[in-house]
N, C-alpha and C positions, 0 to 999 in steps of 0.2 A: 457454477463457475469454475473454470479450470484453474488449478493451482499447481505449483511444483511439488514433486514428490516429497521433498524435505517438510512442507507445510502439512501435507497429507499425514505424514508420519506423526507430526506433533499433535494434530487433531485426533487421529485414532488413540494415541497414548492418552490424551485427556479423556476421552470418552470410555476408554478402557477403565481408567482409575476412578472417573466420577459419574460415568452413565449420563443419561439426559433427564432433563426435567419432563414435566407432563407435556403431552403434545409433541415430544421430540425435541424441545429447545436445547441447545447446549448448555445454556445457563438458566438457572431458575432461582426463585426466592426460597426461603426456608419452608414454604408450603407447597413448593413445586410449581407455582405459577410465574407469571412474567415478572422480571426485575424491573423495579420502579426507576423512573430517571433520577430521582433523588439519591437512590442507592448507588446508581453508577457514579454520580458526582463525588459522593463520599469516599468510595473505593478508589476513584481515579486520584483524588487529593492524597489519599493515604499512599497509594502505589508510586506517585511521584517522589515521595520522600524516601522510598526504598531505591528507586531506580535512577535518580538524578544525583550528581554530586551536591553537596550541601550548599554551595554557593549559587547553584541554578534552580534550586527548588522554589524561590520566590520570583523567578523570572518568568516570562511569557511562554518558555519552551514547553511544549506539549501542555498547554493550559486548559485543553478541554479534549475529551476522548476523539471528537471529529478531527482533531488535528492528525491522528494517526493516518486517516485516509489520505490527507495532503502529503504526509511523509511517505506513504507507501507509493503514491503516483509519481512523486519526485524521484524517488529511488529508482523505480522502474524506467521513467525517461533518461535518467542519468546512467543508467545501465545500458541504454540503447535499445530498449524494447520500442518497436515502431509506435507511433502516436495512434494509429487506427487500431492496434491491439490493445494498448492501454485503454483507450476510450471504450472499446467493446467490453473489457473486463470490468470496468467501474461504471458501466451504464451512462456514458455520456457521449456526445458527438466529438469527433476529432476537432471541430471548430472550437467547442468548449475547452478541451484539453489545449490547444494552441493559445488562446486568449488567456486562460488562467496560469498556465505553466510555461509561458514563452521564455522565462529566465532559465528554465532547465533545458529547453530545446535549443536555445540560442548557443551558437558555438560549435553545434553538431554539424555544420555545413561543410567543415574541412573533412570530417570523417565520411559524410556522405558522398562529397566529391571524389574521395580516394576510393571509395567503393564503386562508383560509376566509371571512374577511370580503369579500374581493374577489370570490370566487366567489359568495357570496350576493348581493351588491350587482349582480353581472352578470346573476344569474338573477332579480333582482327580489324577493328573498326578505329583504332587509334591512328592520329597523325603521324 
């Protein structure tokens, strides 16, 4: 999966400090095996207490690890990454991205129209 250089640097720093678990996993349990789902949930709940303001800890915000995927996709779409590229990176079809994240894409028509107009003007095709 292609990732921006800043995230590559974070990953390399983590691997340098902590190494990998058995079979090359980035994270492992205390015996070097796969981390169990109950451990993910426990760590997730503890991390939320550190990461969120006290008034948000009991809210549904980032209620489960999978919510990070949604937050990532939303952020990319709002940053203007094309739907097809977001879909490719997350392993979905553009149709799924359009259906699930239409609220993020909605409103980008004006920016898209401006880009089209600029391209037409540069090519001498504007009225």
